[in-house]
N, C-alpha and C positions, 0 to 999 in steps of 0.2 A: 908752121902748122904741122902737126903730127898726124899721120894716117894710122888709125887703129882698125884692124879687122877682127871681127868676132866670128869664129868658126863654130857652127853647130846647126842642128836641124830646126831650130826655132823653139826649143823647149823653154820651160819656165826658168831653168838655170841660165840659159842663153840670154833671155830677156833681163834677168837680174844682173848678169855680168855687164850687159850694155848699160844699164842704169848706174852700176858702180863706176864704170869708166867715165861716163858723162859727169857724174857727181864729183869724182876725183879731179877731173880736168877743170871743172868750174871752181872747185875749192883751191886748186893750185894756180889758177889763172893761166892754164895752158890751152891754146887753141887746138882742138882736135877735129878731125873728120872721121866719123865712125861708119864703117861699112860692115854689113852683115853678109856672111858667106854661108849659104845653106845647101849648096850643091855638093853631094857626097863625093864626087870625083875631085872637085876643087879642094875640099877639106882634106882628102887623102893626099893630094899632090902637095899640099902645104906642110905635110908631115904631122898632121894632127891625128893621133891615134885614139884620143879620148876627148870628148867635148864637155864644155865649151873650151875652145882654144882662143888665144889672143896673140896677135902680132902687132908690133909697133914699128912703123916705118919699114915693113918688110921682114922684120926679124921675129921669129916665133919665140915668145917669152913665157907662154903658159899653155898647158893642156890638161884638161880633166878637173872638173869641180870648180867651185867659185874661187877666184883669186884672193889672196891675202891682201887686205887693204894697204898695208905698209909697202908691200912689194909693188903693188899697182902704182902707188905714189912714186916710187923709185923709177919704174919703167916710163912713166909719163914725164917726169922731170929730168930724165937723163938727156 
């Protein structure tokens, strides 16, 4: 199981990013646990300068804007 954290204040892009992660995981058959991080201090400590941010198994892989679907697939299947 992969742990995916989505960093952001809970905006529309953050919700869309969460939906994209869940859809990609289902499509790829990857078991994921999605956690939302909305605390500004925790977001900054994770190194996210622009939201939404995504980390997979503790590694920050994306920050700022919606992720590219192809790259998202790669992060989840790695």
